[in-house]
N, C-alpha and C positions, 0 to 999 in steps of 0.2 A: 412794908409788912401788911399795912391795911389794904393796899392795892391787891396784894396776893390773896388775902383772905376774901375780898370781894369777888375776885375772879373765880376762886374755888366755889364760892356760894352760887355764882351765876351758872357755873358748869353743873353743879349738883341740881339746881332748879331746872335746867334744860333737860337733864337726864330723867329727873322725876316726871316732868311734864310729858316727855316722850313715852315712858313706860305707862303712864296713866292713859295717854291717848291710844296706845296699842291695846291696852287692856279693855278699854271701852269699845273699840272697834271689833275686837274678837267676840265680845259678849253680844254685840249688836246683831250679828248674823243669826244667832240661835233664838233671839227674842222675837224676831220677825216671823218665825216659822214654828209650826207645831211639831213635836216629835212624832215620827211615823213608825219606826221599827227599832227593835233592840236586836243586836246581832252579837255573835261570838265568832272569833277567828282564832286560828292557832298558828303559831310561829315556831318553826323547828330551828335547832341550833346545829347547823352544818350536818355532819354525818351522825350526830347523836340522835337516838330515838326519842329523847325527851322533847316535849313541846310546851310552849307557854300559851295559855289561853288569854285572849284579850277581849275586852267588853266595850261595845260602842253603842251609841244612839245615833240613828240616822234621822235627820229632820226633813220636812217636806221640801225644803229648798236645796237638798242634796248635801248639806253640811254633815260631816261625820265627826262626832266628838267621843273621846274616850270617856268611859263612865266607870262607876264602881261595880264590883262583882255582883251579879244577880244569878238567881237560880233559873235556868232555862225551863220553860214549861214544855209539856209534851205537844209536839206539833207533827204534822204529816208532811213529809217531803219524799221526793222520788229522784233517783239518779237517772240522768240521761244515759242511754245506751249508745255509745259512739258508733257501734256497728249495726244498729237497728235500722229498720225501714218501716214505712207506714203500712205497706201491704201485709206484713205479717204481725202488725201491732206490737212491735218490740222497741218502740222509741224510748220507752221508759222501763226501768226495772220495776215491774209491777206484778202483783199476783193475778193469776188468771181469774180468780173469783172476786176480785175487787169490783164493787158496783160502779165505780167511777172510771173503770178502765178505758172505755170507748171515749168518753168525754176528755179525759186527760191525755190520751193518745192524739186526739184531734188538736188539743192545745199544744202539745209537744211538737206535732207536725207543723203547726202554724209558726211556732217559735223557730223551729229549724229552718223553715222557708225564709222568715224575716232575717235570720242571722246569715243565711247563705247569700241573701241579697245585699247584705251590709258591706261596708268597706274594710272590715276586719280580716286580717290574714291569719291563717293557722288557728282558727277559732276552736275553742272547746267549750261546750256547755256543761255546767256542773250539775246543779240540782234544781228541781222545781219545788217550790214551797207553796203549799195550799193553806192560806190563812184567811178564814172567814169569807169564802167566795172571792178572794183576791189571790192572784198568782204572781209569784216572784221567782226569778231565776238569775243565776250568776253565770258569767262567761269569763273566759280568759283568752287573750290573743296576743300576738307578737306585734310590737310597735317599734320597729328598728331593732335595737339590741335588748330591749327590756320587755318583760312580760307584764301586760296590763290586765287588771281584774276589775270588772264592773258588775253592778247589780241593777236589774231591770224589773219593771212591773209589766206583766202581760195584761192588756186591756181586751177582754173577751168581746165587748160590745162591737168593736170595729177591727178586731184581730190585729192590733198594733202593739208595739212595745215602747215603753217610756223609760229612759235612763233615770235611775234613782240616785245612784252614787258611784263614785270611783273608789275602789277599795285597794288600789295598788299600794303596796308597802304596808298594808294592815295585816297581812297573813292570809291564810286559806279560810274561806267562809265555812263555818261548821254548823251554824244555827241562825235562824232568823225567825222573829215573831213580832206581831203587832205590838206597838207600844201601848201600855195601859198604865195610868198613873196610880 
């Protein structure tokens, strides 16, 4: 009886140490990095029109963590025009009188060139988010049988794009804003 009790205690100690270790390592990834963006995504339920809104924080190191609900602030974003071309300045759905039209179409053209040169197949570019002179965009592409979703930051200084986070399985990106505490 004593042997059985000791064995049960040893097993419980091992399980508790395992959970404690897993908890410490999962917290460690977000401690090393500052929060960068707050995003919302939506997940649909099959054929039903109802969607569920999900709230996440993206850290500088690319970690995406679920967070509590927040009120999204007013931000400016533009949809990419899948049929647009640079010659007629229709790469983005943007008003003709928008003062940033030419600049944003140049950025959109550079993003389109970068994504065309990428290894992604059947790529679709979603939205361009303009956040305090920083530019973020999301893409979706096929990787085998699954659809992959990623978020990038466009670096205008050298016309490059940096992958920020993988959003696959998190839903469709609806909103992105800079994180402020």
